[in-house]
C-alpha positions as a printed Julia matrix, in Angstrom:
97×3 Matrix{Float64}:
  -2.27  -23.63  -23.94
  -4.11  -20.79  -24.92
  -4.94  -18.17  -22.28
  -8.82  -19.18  -23.0
  -7.73  -22.78  -22.31
  -5.87  -21.54  -19.08
  -8.89  -19.41  -17.81
 -10.95  -22.48  -18.05
  -8.62  -24.54  -15.96
  -9.05  -22.07  -12.93
  -6.36  -19.49  -13.81
  -9.68  -16.87  -14.01
  -8.51  -14.61  -10.96
  -4.83  -14.45  -12.52
  -6.09  -13.08  -15.97
  -8.38  -10.7   -14.39
  -5.51   -9.06  -12.11
  -3.48   -9.03  -15.14
  -6.47   -7.41  -17.12
  -6.48   -4.97  -14.44
  -2.91   -4.27  -14.17
  -2.86   -3.41  -17.89
  -6.48   -1.62  -18.43
  -7.23   -0.79  -15.01
  -6.82    2.94  -15.74
  -9.13    3.23  -18.52
 -12.2     0.29  -17.46
 -13.48   -0.63  -14.08
 -13.26   -4.61  -14.61
 -14.76   -6.82  -12.36
 -17.45  -10.21  -12.52
 -21.06  -10.32  -12.42
 -23.75  -13.05  -12.52
 -20.9   -15.63  -13.8
 -19.58  -12.9   -16.65
 -16.45  -10.78  -16.34
 -17.37   -6.91  -17.11
 -15.64   -4.05  -17.98
 -17.07   -0.08  -17.73
 -15.36    2.31  -19.23
 -14.28    5.05  -16.46
 -15.23    7.96  -18.59
 -18.58    6.58  -18.86
 -19.25    6.01  -22.15
 -20.5     3.31  -24.0
 -22.09    0.22  -22.93
 -20.75   -2.91  -20.38
 -18.33   -5.06  -22.24
 -19.15   -8.9   -20.86
 -17.63  -12.3   -21.96
 -17.57  -15.68  -20.0
 -13.83  -15.76  -20.01
 -11.28  -13.03  -19.34
  -9.4   -13.5   -22.66
 -12.85  -12.63  -24.4
 -13.38   -9.46  -22.19
  -9.8    -8.42  -22.97
 -10.4    -8.93  -26.87
 -13.65   -6.72  -26.37
 -12.04   -4.22  -24.31
  -8.72   -4.04  -27.1
 -11.74   -3.26  -30.0
 -13.52   -0.78  -27.73
 -10.17    1.0   -27.32
  -9.58    1.03  -30.59
 -12.61    2.72  -31.52
 -12.37    5.45  -28.89
  -9.68    5.55  -26.37
  -9.85    6.41  -22.87
  -8.84    9.06  -21.61
  -6.42    7.43  -18.76
  -4.71   10.44  -16.87
  -7.63   12.79  -16.08
  -6.59   14.82  -12.74
  -8.52   17.18  -10.88
  -7.6    20.62  -10.6
  -6.7    20.08   -7.01
  -4.76   17.12   -7.7
  -2.99   19.21  -10.42
  -2.32   21.89   -8.01
  -1.25   19.63   -5.21
   1.57   18.01   -7.9
   2.5    21.28   -8.66
   3.63   22.0    -5.33
   5.07   18.6    -4.39
   7.08   18.59   -7.6
   8.09   22.79   -7.67
   6.26   22.76  -11.38
   5.27   26.25  -11.71
   2.93   27.55  -14.5
   2.86   30.36  -17.51
   6.0    31.39  -19.73
   8.94   31.21  -17.77
   8.31   27.5   -16.02
   7.4    24.22  -16.84
   3.81   23.66  -17.49
   1.27   20.63  -17.45
């Protein structure tokens, strides 16, 4: 049984969880008004929507191929905290981010 057929049989929540696992760092994935939706986390482009999770997945893949969404944007404070915890230094003598 294909993904689209299994979605129609009531496994939509599991399929949305799978989409969130694979794409959640790049897209805010949810459901609104009977449609499954994805919004790019970088704020670019339009909201993606489909009646089935598999259709949404196909749209996400196509959108990402057109223009990848940055997945590891860290705020300056987060980078500084990560450096402090890991002992990483910046400059020419140490490792840098």
